[in-house]
Legacy VTK file of the C-alpha trace (Angstrom):
# vtk DataFile Version 3.0
C-alpha trace
ASCII
DATASET POLYDATA
POINTS 117 float
133.603 52.172 127.276
131.287 55.206 127.399
127.567 54.651 127.444
125.789 55.592 124.197
122.709 57.714 124.311
120.135 57.080 121.640
117.816 59.919 120.632
114.747 59.130 118.558
113.048 61.930 116.685
109.515 61.354 115.462
109.386 63.368 112.276
106.395 61.511 110.808
104.157 64.594 110.952
106.763 66.695 109.182
107.306 64.037 106.524
103.545 63.697 105.983
103.150 67.458 105.653
105.985 67.697 103.137
104.566 64.832 101.093
101.104 66.392 101.218
102.293 69.749 99.931
105.082 68.578 97.610
104.436 69.898 94.147
101.301 71.699 95.242
100.886 75.392 94.942
98.162 77.422 96.570
95.849 78.057 93.645
92.317 79.219 92.963
90.565 79.913 89.694
88.024 82.702 89.383
85.889 82.154 86.313
82.541 82.965 84.831
80.341 80.181 83.590
78.707 81.802 80.584
79.861 81.521 76.994
79.754 85.269 76.371
81.841 86.317 79.393
85.057 86.406 77.365
83.412 88.665 74.776
82.285 91.066 77.503
85.803 91.100 78.945
87.742 91.512 75.695
85.173 92.798 73.211
84.775 91.670 69.625
85.210 93.288 66.248
81.585 94.477 66.610
81.340 95.380 70.289
83.500 97.276 72.745
85.113 95.525 75.685
83.508 95.805 79.111
86.255 94.410 81.354
85.165 93.092 84.721
87.757 90.440 85.640
90.974 92.316 84.876
89.986 95.400 86.922
89.080 93.110 89.830
92.466 91.399 89.672
94.325 94.707 89.413
92.429 96.097 92.415
93.714 93.333 94.713
97.168 92.754 93.200
99.212 94.964 95.562
97.619 93.601 98.734
97.978 90.034 97.508
101.653 90.455 96.629
102.449 91.861 100.054
100.449 89.255 101.990
101.830 86.369 99.914
105.415 87.476 100.545
104.686 87.724 104.266
103.301 84.165 104.243
106.720 82.955 103.095
107.045 79.194 102.995
104.046 78.622 105.277
101.812 76.675 102.860
98.675 76.912 105.013
99.000 80.676 105.394
99.781 81.150 101.699
96.709 79.084 100.839
94.575 81.332 103.060
95.977 84.417 101.327
95.183 82.930 97.910
91.647 81.977 99.017
90.907 85.453 100.397
92.311 87.131 97.298
90.233 84.905 95.022
87.090 85.730 97.019
87.911 89.451 96.732
88.357 89.091 92.956
85.052 87.216 92.744
83.227 89.942 94.678
84.719 92.785 92.633
84.170 90.996 89.308
80.501 90.565 90.201
80.295 94.278 91.017
82.070 95.229 87.775
80.179 92.818 85.517
78.117 94.589 82.870
74.415 94.779 83.580
72.682 91.790 82.067
69.942 89.400 83.046
72.043 88.390 86.034
73.408 85.240 84.417
76.938 86.609 84.052
77.172 87.888 87.617
75.623 84.743 89.056
78.063 82.554 87.129
81.260 84.091 88.582
82.749 81.720 91.168
85.999 80.632 92.817
87.160 77.093 92.163
89.992 74.922 93.366
91.819 73.322 90.434
90.647 69.838 91.414
87.029 71.020 91.183
87.273 71.654 87.459
89.616 68.919 86.269
LINES 1 118
117 0 1 2 3 4 5 6 7 8 9 10 11 12 13 14 15 16 17 18 19 20 21 22 23 24 25 26 27 28 29 30 31 32 33 34 35 36 37 38 39 40 41 42 43 44 45 46 47 48 49 50 51 52 53 54 55 56 57 58 59 60 61 62 63 64 65 66 67 68 69 70 71 72 73 74 75 76 77 78 79 80 81 82 83 84 85 86 87 88 89 90 91 92 93 94 95 96 97 98 99 100 101 102 103 104 105 106 107 108 109 110 111 112 113 114 115 116
């Protein structure tokens, strides 16, 4: 009778990584923390719009799309791409924000979803 060879594969790190990232998506939220930010962005029936978030997002869209595709299924790399893009949007939104007392610009920040739930 031939001798059996037993091979043991320790896949515990792989399993842990899959469980850790299962259902998660790399995500950041860039938001302002003032009540009137939405009215600056979109305008009202009395005032014209002064967009600052949408132009920031559009400015980084092409680079983000390319970098995110290159990250492929590498969750850690995709998360880094999302973080950098969110920081770029934050910076540009602060630059584009209408001149005010500084409250609007100072209130623009990047958040992870769990930070605002």
